[in-house]
N, C-alpha and C positions, 0 to 999 in steps of 0.2 A: 316251561311248563307243557306236556305232550300227551295226547290221550287221544281216541280214538273210540268211537259208538258207531256199532257197525249197522246194517241195516234191518237186523233183527236181533232180539237180545237185550241183554242190559249192558253201560258202557263201560270197557278198562276204567281203573281210576285217573281222577285227573290227577293226584296230586300220590305221590307216593306216601305208603304208610310206616315210613321215618318222619314224614311232616304232614302229618294229619291238616286237613283243612280249619283252619281258626274258626269260632263263632260268631257270627254279626258283630256289627255295634251296637251297641243299645240304641237303637236310634226310634223312635215312635213306638215303643215297646219291643225292641229284637227286629221290626222289620227293615232291611235296607231300600234305601230311597233310591231308585234308579230312572234317569231319564233315558226313555226310546225313543229313539229317532227311525223308523218316524212312532209318533205316539202311539199309534193302534193299526193295528192290519191282521187279516188270519193267521199270517204266520208270528208275529208279536205277540200276540194274545195268547197262542200255542204253547209259547215258551217260557210266558213268564210266570218265575214260580211265585209258589203264597210266598214264600217267605220275604218278597220284594212289595214294596209297596211303588207302583206307576204315578212318576212325579211328572206333572203338564209344564205349560199349558198347551194343550193341542194345535195345531195349525199346520199347514202345509205350503211353503217349509216350514220345519222345523224350527218355533225361536232357539231351541239351544243350538242350531246352527247359525246362531249370530257372534259372533264374540262377543260384543258388548253385554248382551243378555246372558251368556255366561261367564263372564266375569262379576257382574252384578248379584247371580243366584247360584255359585258353585257352591256354596256353603250350604244349599238347602238340598243336596244331593248326595251321596256318595257314590255309586257306577254310574257313568256314563256308554251309554249300549248303542254303537251306530248300525246299524242292517243296510252294507253296503251295497246299491244296483249302480244304476245311472246317476252320476256324481250330479248335488243340487247347486255347490258351489263352485265360481270359477276360483283357477287353478293358485292366483293372487289371495284370495279370500279363504283357500282352505289351507294355505300355509298360515294365513294370520290366524285362523283359528286354533291351528294344531300347534300353533305355538302359544296360546294362550291354553291350553288344556296341557298343556307339559309345566306352564309357566306357573299353574294352579294347583297343579298337583294331582286335578280329578282324574281318577282310572278311567283309562277308556279301554270299553270290548267292544271288536270289530267284527262282527259277520259276513263273510264273502258271500253273497247271491251271485255276483256276474262280474266274472273276468275279460268278460272281452263286450266290444260294443261295434255291430255290422256295418257303421259311419267309420272312416279310416280316422277322419280328424278327430272325432269323438272318442273312438278306441285309444287313441294319446292321449288325451286330455284324463281319461277314466284311468288309464297306466300311471297316469303322472299323481291322479288324486290316490290309487292305491299304494302308492310309494311313499307319497305322505303319513298316508292315513296309518299303515302297518308299520314305519318308523315311529309313529306315537304313540299306538296301543297296545298296552299291557299282555292282552290275551287275541290272539287272534280265531274264530270258529271259522267253519264252513260247514259245505253238507255233505260232499263226497271225498273219496280218498282220491279222488283223481285230482280234483280240485285244489286237494293241500299238497300233492306234490309238484302242480302248477305254480301254487302261491310259494313253494319252499324254492323251486328254479329259479323265478320269475325276483324275486323277494328275500328270499333269504330267513324266511320266519315260519315257524312250524305251526300249524293249524289244529288245531282241535278237530277231529270229524264228529258233527253229530247230525243223528238222521232228521229228515221233515217229516216231524208230527202230523197226522192227522187234519184235516182241515173241511171235509165234508162229512156227511153222515146221509147214507142213499136212503131214500124215501120210498119205503115199502110198499107205497100203491102205486108204485112207478114202474113199469114194466121194459125191457130191451127186446129189441128184434136183431134176431140173428142174422148176420148179414150186412148188416146197415155200418155205412160208412162215414163217418162225421170228418170235418174239413175247415175250420172256421178260416174265414178271411176278410179284409176287408179291402181299403185303398193300398195303393202300391207303394212298399215302402222301403228303407235300406235293409230294414230286416227280412221283407218278404220282398223282395224288388219285381219281383212275377206271379202275381194270386194265378193270374189265366194258366198256365204253365202247369201248376200245382194241382188246380183242380181237372185241366185235361188228364195227367199222368195218375193222379189218386181214382180219377172215373174209370180209366184203364183198368188200373189195379182192379175194383171193384168189382168192375163187369169179369176180369179173367177168373175171379174167386166165387161167381157166382153171387156177386150179391149189389148193390147201388150203391150212390153217394149222395151223401145232405151235404149243402153247402149254407153253415151256418155262418150268418151278419147278424152283429150286433147291430140292435134300433139305433143307437147312438153313432151308427159308422158305415152308413151306408152311402155318402155323398162318394163320388168319385171310384164308385165300385167300377172296375174294369167291365167293357160292354159283354165281349168275349160270355163273361160268365154269366151277363143277364140272357145272355142269347140262348146259351147251353139249356137255363133253366126253362127259357122259352117254348125250348124245341121239345121239353119232358127229357130230354138227356139227364140230366141233374134235379135233384128237388133242391129247392130255395128256400131256406127257414130263414125269418129274422127275427130275432130274441128280444127280451131286456137282458142286459148285463145281470140283473138277477137271479136269474133262472140259468143260467150256467151250469152249474153241476148235476139239474135236471137234464139239459140238453145232453151232455157227457153219459148220463147213466142209460138213455135212452140207446146207444150205440154199441155196436160188436166190435166196430175198432173206431178211435180216435188216431188223426195223421195231427203230430204237432209240428205247424208251420216255420217257426223262426229259425235258420240258419245260423243265427249266431249265439244260441242262448248258451247259460253252466249249466243251470236247473231249471226244473219246471215247476210251477205251482199245479199247472191243468194236471201234469202226470201224477201229483200225489191225490188230486181227485179221481183221476181214471182209477187208481186202487184202491181210492175208498170206498167209490161206487160198482166197480166189475169192470172195468171196461178196458181191452187191450189198446196198447199204444203203438203206434207207430212213431219215428222220433228220428231227427236229423243225425246224421254224425258227428257233427259239429258238439261240444259242450260233455257233458257229464251223466248225457241222460240214461245210458247202460246203466252207470254206475249206482245210480240215482233209484233203480229199480229195476233187478235181473231180467225180467220178463218183458224186455221191449225187443222190439224187432225195429231194425235200423235202417236208414236209408241214405246214401247218399247227397249230401247237401250240406257245404260250407263256404264261409268268405273268400276261402282263394278257388277251390274247382267251382263254387257256383252248383245249382240243382241237376243231379243227373235223374229225367224225368224217370228211365226204363227201372233205373234202381228203388225209385217209389214206387211205381207201376208193379213194380215185382214183390216189394215188402208190403202191400196194403194186401196180394194176392197170397203172400204166404201168411199172414196174419191171419186172413178169413180161413184159411183151413186148421185153425186151431181154435177149441174153444172158447167161448168167455171164461173170463179168467170169474171167480168169484169175487164179492166185495169183501176188503180186506176183514179179518177176523175183530170186532169191534172188542173184543178183552184184550188181543195181543195188539192195537192199535193204542189203548189208552192206558198200558204198561207200557209202550215207547214212548207215549205223550210224558208219562211222570218220570221213566229214564232220564228226557232229554231235560225236562225242570230242575232235574236234579242234578245236573251237568252245570245249569245254569246259575243254579244257586249254590252250588260249590265255589263257580268261578265267581259269583259277585263277592260271596263271602272271603274268600281271598284277598281279593284284590282291594276290596274295602278295609279289609284289617292290615295290608300293607300299609294305606293310605294315614291308617291310626297310627303307626308306628315311626312314620318321617316325623 
């Protein structure tokens, strides 16, 4: 099965005209029973079509990732949809789980959100997980053409490309400040090994571009923050704002430019929030951020070459010379969301019908 859903417009056909998508099995008045992993989050909620009934229970990790639960309750679902980021199971547990999926004949749909992990050991584990999952999946989805090409090259699977739908709505009462650059940081990690270097480079670019830098820190992520960042804020070189996580979209809406810091991402939900609320994005050269939204300024940072501070400074300065983008047109975003849901409904109906023919 092949298909593509470009960033704007409606998707190409998921099936050919000679082989139309069959109607869904008659479960609960015609609604397909879908077990989504995770049970709920902003993306899962946005792509779930009205034709589907979400089957629980909720939980983290999902009970559907337990082979015993799956064996006991497989008859209660028509489709199993796994959204892949960091793997939740050990390699051995995943092999057992995948074998259970195949033995039970449960149609598995996999959406690949993440293809790399910044920790080399965990990257090898993620690669093994993806190999097992994509070998089992009836249908593979992903969010960009670049990721689909990577999936094809590494795993020999053709992925249907569906755009990332809207996950935020701008606050009409909240303004934005021209020249304000925002960068969210926390303690050092494998994804962001030197937050202070990012802050220094982003600050340099903001000043060069006639703006200023706001360092954003989630309220539950202050512990272990690099002392150099506190010192920069204490000297007044940068503004430091500690915010509740639930105010994240509002924080992004106030900016002219948002810098994405993680060097090993594949796709970004924050990028989509920026598109929704009208904030320009400066993103690392790793991953497929520029495929996700063409209006992105890239800087050098990946898991091989590391951070290019000069590149980041230049990217921020360039981004500030460009006007603040308007928030995404809500009519277009709603049409896009409906189209994404339609693709999911078609995929679910086809794989469920294939199961009913077995």
